[in-house]
MDAnalysis code that builds the backbone (N, CA, C; Angstrom):
import MDAnalysis as mda
import numpy as np

u = mda.Universe.empty(342, n_residues=114, atom_resindex=np.repeat(np.arange(114), 3), trajectory=True)
u.add_TopologyAttr("name", ["N", "CA", "C"] * 114)
u.add_TopologyAttr("resid", np.arange(1, 115))
u.add_TopologyAttr("resname", ["MET", "SER", "THR", "GLU", "THR", "PRO", "SER", "THR", "ALA", "ALA", "ASP", "TYR", "LEU", "SER", "ALA", "PHE", "TYR", "ARG", "HIS", "SER", "GLU", "ALA", "ASN", "ASN", "SER", "THR", "GLY", "SER", "ARG", "ILE", "VAL", "GLU", "THR", "GLU", "PRO", "VAL", "CYS", "SER", "CYS", "CYS", "CYS", "ARG", "SER", "ALA", "TYR", "ILE", "PRO", "GLY", "PRO", "SER", "ILE", "ASP", "VAL", "LEU", "ARG", "ILE", "VAL", "GLY", "GLU", "ILE", "ASP", "LEU", "LEU", "THR", "HIS", "ARG", "LEU", "ILE", "THR", "ARG", "ALA", "LEU", "ARG", "ALA", "ALA", "LEU", "ASP", "ARG", "ASP", "LEU", "SER", "HIS", "LEU", "VAL", "VAL", "ASP", "LEU", "ALA", "GLY", "VAL", "THR", "SER", "CYS", "GLY", "ALA", "ARG", "GLY", "PHE", "ALA", "LEU", "PHE", "SER", "ASP", "ALA", "ALA", "LEU", "ILE", "ALA", "ARG", "ALA", "ASN", "ALA", "THR", "ALA"])
u.atoms.positions = np.array([
    [91.131, 89.114, 85.873],
    [89.879, 89.711, 86.269],
    [88.969, 88.608, 86.785],
    [88.259, 88.880, 87.859],
    [87.367, 87.927, 88.492],
    [86.159, 87.658, 87.602],
    [85.647, 86.421, 87.690],
    [84.451, 86.098, 86.920],
    [83.188, 86.307, 87.736],
    [83.323, 86.671, 89.031],
    [82.155, 86.935, 89.859],
    [81.481, 88.232, 89.429],
    [80.171, 88.283, 89.614],
    [79.438, 89.505, 89.319],
    [79.675, 90.497, 90.444],
    [80.161, 91.701, 90.134],
    [80.407, 92.695, 91.176],
    [79.105, 93.098, 91.857],
    [79.178, 93.391, 93.156],
    [77.970, 93.757, 93.891],
    [77.801, 95.257, 94.029],
    [78.849, 96.018, 93.781],
    [78.749, 97.468, 93.903],
    [79.451, 98.125, 92.733],
    [79.159, 99.388, 92.554],
    [79.839, 100.147, 91.502],
    [81.335, 100.131, 91.748],
    [81.742, 100.282, 92.998],
    [83.170, 100.294, 93.318],
    [83.810, 98.956, 92.979],
    [83.118, 97.840, 93.262],
    [83.655, 96.528, 92.927],
    [83.813, 96.390, 91.420],
    [82.836, 96.872, 90.671],
    [82.937, 96.790, 89.223],
    [84.109, 97.611, 88.718],
    [84.225, 98.827, 89.210],
    [85.288, 99.701, 88.745],
    [86.653, 99.149, 89.086],
    [86.770, 98.437, 90.214],
    [88.070, 97.916, 90.608],
    [88.573, 96.888, 89.605],
    [87.668, 96.273, 88.851],
    [88.079, 95.302, 87.854],
    [88.705, 95.973, 86.631],
    [88.447, 97.251, 86.435],
    [88.917, 97.942, 85.249],
    [89.916, 99.053, 85.526],
    [90.048, 99.441, 86.771],
    [90.881, 100.574, 87.127],
    [91.799, 100.223, 88.277],
    [92.930, 100.912, 88.329],
    [93.735, 100.897, 89.544],
    [92.996, 101.798, 90.511],
    [92.862, 101.383, 91.755],
    [92.100, 102.210, 92.681],
    [92.732, 102.210, 94.063],
    [92.348, 103.193, 94.844],
    [92.767, 103.259, 96.238],
    [91.530, 103.494, 97.081],
    [91.580, 102.982, 98.303],
    [90.439, 103.139, 99.196],
    [90.883, 103.832, 100.471],
    [89.985, 104.614, 101.039],
    [90.260, 105.306, 102.297],
    [88.938, 105.594, 102.978],
    [89.019, 105.878, 104.244],
    [87.839, 106.327, 104.988],
    [88.027, 107.794, 105.297],
    [86.997, 108.595, 105.086],
    [87.115, 110.011, 105.412],
    [86.717, 110.228, 106.866],
    [86.711, 111.459, 107.313],
    [86.468, 111.774, 108.723],
    [85.063, 111.401, 109.191],
    [84.115, 111.247, 108.271],
    [82.755, 110.880, 108.671],
    [82.546, 109.371, 108.675],
    [83.573, 108.620, 108.329],
    [83.449, 107.173, 108.304],
    [82.994, 106.620, 106.972],
    [82.807, 107.474, 105.986],
    [82.412, 107.012, 104.660],
    [83.603, 106.363, 103.983],
    [83.361, 105.281, 103.271],
    [84.424, 104.643, 102.511],
    [84.473, 105.316, 101.148],
    [85.657, 105.727, 100.743],
    [85.823, 106.395, 99.457],
    [86.730, 105.529, 98.592],
    [86.300, 105.270, 97.374],
    [87.097, 104.515, 96.428],
    [87.434, 105.453, 95.288],
    [88.727, 105.697, 95.090],
    [89.148, 106.556, 93.987],
    [89.734, 105.677, 92.898],
    [89.434, 106.014, 91.674],
    [89.921, 105.221, 90.561],
    [90.794, 106.061, 89.654],
    [91.730, 105.388, 89.032],
    [92.611, 106.042, 88.072],
    [92.318, 105.405, 86.722],
    [91.645, 106.111, 85.828],
    [91.123, 105.488, 84.618],
    [92.169, 105.230, 83.545],
    [91.843, 104.247, 82.725],
    [92.620, 103.978, 81.532],
    [92.173, 104.942, 80.434],
    [90.899, 105.310, 80.438],
    [90.366, 106.241, 79.450],
    [90.165, 107.600, 80.110],
    [89.315, 108.442, 79.562],
    [89.222, 109.827, 80.027],
    [88.078, 110.071, 81.006],
    [87.804, 109.096, 81.857],
    [86.734, 109.253, 82.836],
    [87.150, 108.588, 84.140],
    [86.758, 109.181, 85.245],
    [87.069, 108.628, 86.555],
    [85.789, 108.575, 87.368],
    [85.542, 107.463, 88.038],
    [84.360, 107.322, 88.882],
    [84.801, 107.080, 90.314],
    [84.082, 107.661, 91.243],
    [84.340, 107.451, 92.665],
    [83.014, 107.084, 93.305],
    [83.035, 106.035, 94.092],
    [81.825, 105.611, 94.782],
    [82.049, 105.747, 96.272],
    [81.140, 106.423, 96.955],
    [81.239, 106.610, 98.404],
    [79.987, 106.054, 99.054],
    [80.187, 105.343, 100.145],
    [79.066, 104.761, 100.879],
    [78.890, 105.576, 102.142],
    [77.744, 106.179, 102.297],
    [77.485, 107.073, 103.416],
    [76.795, 106.281, 104.518],
    [77.323, 106.354, 105.760],
    [76.676, 105.629, 106.854],
    [75.260, 106.137, 107.101],
    [74.432, 105.292, 107.644],
    [73.046, 105.677, 107.908],
    [72.142, 105.033, 106.884],
    [71.188, 105.795, 106.350],
    [70.308, 105.220, 105.324],
    [71.152, 104.710, 104.156],
    [70.627, 103.760, 103.434],
    [71.409, 103.167, 102.347],
    [71.509, 104.143, 101.171],
    [72.562, 104.942, 101.215],
    [72.814, 105.955, 100.189],
    [74.151, 105.642, 99.535],
    [74.184, 105.651, 98.226],
    [75.423, 105.454, 97.479],
    [75.619, 106.692, 96.614],
    [76.822, 107.240, 96.625],
    [77.146, 108.392, 95.787],
    [78.127, 107.919, 94.729],
    [77.750, 108.052, 93.469],
    [78.636, 107.721, 92.364],
    [79.075, 109.034, 91.745],
    [80.342, 109.372, 91.911],
    [80.873, 110.628, 91.385],
    [81.617, 110.315, 90.093],
    [81.235, 110.994, 89.032],
    [81.851, 110.787, 87.722],
    [82.617, 112.047, 87.356],
    [83.874, 111.857, 86.964],
    [84.738, 112.977, 86.611],
    [85.328, 112.710, 85.235],
    [85.318, 113.693, 84.380],
    [85.907, 113.564, 83.049],
    [84.840, 113.579, 81.972],
    [85.105, 112.845, 80.922],
    [84.219, 112.837, 79.763],
    [83.300, 111.625, 79.780],
    [82.073, 111.842, 79.377],
    [81.144, 110.736, 79.165],
    [80.953, 110.657, 77.660],
    [81.595, 109.664, 77.074],
    [81.585, 109.541, 75.622],
    [81.555, 108.065, 75.240],
    [81.798, 107.782, 73.980],
    [81.752, 106.413, 73.490],
    [82.744, 105.518, 74.223],
    [83.912, 106.041, 74.585],
    [84.922, 105.242, 75.274],
    [84.546, 104.922, 76.711],
    [83.822, 105.795, 77.369],
    [83.510, 105.611, 78.787],
    [82.073, 105.165, 79.036],
    [81.243, 105.195, 78.019],
    [79.817, 104.872, 78.154],
    [79.601, 103.493, 78.774],
    [80.288, 102.485, 78.287],
    [80.102, 101.116, 78.771],
    [80.485, 100.997, 80.244],
    [81.591, 101.587, 80.612],
    [82.043, 101.543, 81.999],
    [81.033, 102.208, 82.935],
    [80.564, 103.382, 82.562],
    [79.617, 104.116, 83.403],
    [78.284, 103.371, 83.466],
    [77.870, 102.771, 82.358],
    [76.642, 101.973, 82.349],
    [76.737, 100.849, 83.369],
    [77.838, 100.142, 83.369],
    [77.996, 99.021, 84.305],
    [78.102, 99.500, 85.745],
    [78.773, 100.618, 85.966],
    [78.864, 101.170, 87.324],
    [77.479, 101.569, 87.833],
    [76.686, 102.196, 86.969],
    [75.318, 102.572, 87.353],
    [74.454, 101.338, 87.618],
    [74.562, 100.343, 86.757],
    [73.771, 99.121, 86.951],
    [74.144, 98.431, 88.259],
    [75.443, 98.374, 88.557],
    [75.883, 97.757, 89.812],
    [75.314, 98.513, 91.004],
    [75.308, 99.832, 90.923],
    [74.750, 100.638, 92.017],
    [73.240, 100.441, 92.117],
    [72.550, 100.393, 90.984],
    [71.094, 100.229, 90.989],
    [70.674, 98.833, 91.450],
    [71.547, 97.850, 91.289],
    [71.234, 96.488, 91.717],
    [71.327, 96.320, 93.230],
    [71.990, 97.248, 93.909],
    [72.079, 97.182, 95.370],
    [70.745, 97.623, 95.962],
    [70.499, 97.200, 97.183],
    [69.257, 97.569, 97.866],
    [69.459, 98.927, 98.534],
    [69.357, 99.992, 97.749],
    [69.606, 101.351, 98.236],
    [68.300, 102.119, 98.359],
    [68.267, 103.021, 99.332],
    [67.118, 103.919, 99.375],
    [67.361, 105.125, 98.472],
    [68.639, 105.465, 98.259],
    [68.984, 106.608, 97.404],
    [70.281, 106.337, 96.651],
    [70.313, 106.756, 95.402],
    [71.542, 106.764, 94.619],
    [71.731, 108.184, 94.126],
    [72.850, 108.782, 94.486],
    [73.181, 110.135, 94.043],
    [74.274, 110.008, 92.994],
    [74.053, 110.574, 91.818],
    [75.069, 110.590, 90.769],
    [75.574, 112.020, 90.675],
    [76.818, 112.221, 91.090],
    [77.434, 113.547, 91.108],
    [78.146, 113.771, 89.777],
    [77.648, 114.701, 88.992],
    [78.208, 114.998, 87.668],
    [78.967, 116.318, 87.649],
    [79.257, 116.882, 88.816],
    [79.910, 118.191, 88.874],
    [81.259, 118.198, 88.162],
    [81.950, 117.063, 88.141],
    [83.266, 117.004, 87.515],
    [83.255, 116.538, 86.072],
    [82.078, 116.384, 85.486],
    [81.991, 115.941, 84.091],
    [82.311, 117.116, 83.181],
    [83.270, 116.917, 82.281],
    [83.696, 117.990, 81.383],
    [82.923, 117.996, 80.070],
    [82.414, 116.836, 79.661],
    [81.571, 116.783, 78.466],
    [80.711, 115.531, 78.526],
    [79.527, 115.637, 77.942],
    [78.589, 114.516, 77.940],
    [77.857, 114.520, 76.606],
    [78.008, 113.435, 75.877],
    [77.338, 113.318, 74.595],
    [75.912, 112.817, 74.748],
    [75.233, 112.657, 73.631],
    [73.837, 112.218, 73.629],
    [73.677, 110.848, 74.279],
    [74.644, 109.953, 74.074],
    [74.562, 108.624, 74.691],
    [74.628, 108.731, 76.206],
    [75.374, 109.696, 76.704],
    [75.454, 109.907, 78.149],
    [74.121, 110.344, 78.722],
    [73.462, 111.266, 78.037],
    [72.145, 111.719, 78.495],
    [71.138, 110.568, 78.463],
    [71.187, 109.755, 77.416],
    [70.295, 108.596, 77.325],
    [70.591, 107.602, 78.448],
    [71.849, 107.443, 78.775],
    [72.256, 106.553, 79.859],
    [71.614, 106.964, 81.180],
    [71.664, 108.252, 81.504],
    [71.093, 108.729, 82.765],
    [69.566, 108.687, 82.745],
    [68.985, 108.911, 81.592],
    [67.533, 108.796, 81.463],
    [67.093, 107.356, 81.716],
    [67.806, 106.406, 81.123],
    [67.498, 104.989, 81.331],
    [67.692, 104.593, 82.789],
    [68.768, 105.085, 83.412],
    [69.035, 104.774, 84.822],
    [67.914, 105.301, 85.714],
    [67.399, 106.474, 85.402],
    [66.294, 107.044, 86.184],
    [65.039, 106.183, 86.051],
    [64.771, 105.682, 84.848],
    [63.611, 104.810, 84.643],
    [63.755, 103.507, 85.427],
    [64.963, 102.944, 85.421],
    [65.217, 101.705, 86.169],
    [65.047, 101.950, 87.661],
    [65.594, 103.062, 88.152],
    [65.479, 103.392, 89.580],
    [64.016, 103.563, 89.975],
    [63.254, 104.223, 89.133],
    [61.832, 104.425, 89.406],
    [61.088, 103.086, 89.436],
    [61.409, 102.216, 88.485],
    [60.772, 100.894, 88.441],
    [61.150, 100.072, 89.676],
    [62.406, 100.151, 90.100],
    [62.852, 99.423, 91.295],
    [62.147, 99.937, 92.544],
    [61.878, 101.223, 92.589],
    [61.240, 101.824, 93.765],
    [59.791, 101.370, 93.917],
    [59.144, 101.070, 92.808],
    [57.737, 100.664, 92.868],
    [57.571, 99.154, 92.949],
    [58.661, 98.419, 92.755],
    [58.574, 96.944, 92.768],
    [58.484, 96.401, 94.177],
])
């Protein structure tokens, strides 16, 4: 595993997951991950305004909390105008997951005013 700090959620996830990359018909880069635990994250970069979509699939629990936290932090550290977190594929989310997204929203709000 690289000792460099990842610059994107996809870069971070690649350190922990087997992944594949492809471009879809709109030119967006899609990174799909195959998790070791019960959660999968996909990060897509949409051309145009700086928008990052972090799609989370599976369970958000004690086993996946740390991974998702780091993926969110990596995405929030980028100079984005928008970060979309797609939770449509989440099958369960515990209290720590809700706190994680609440904290991420506070960080995003603070970054927007800085």
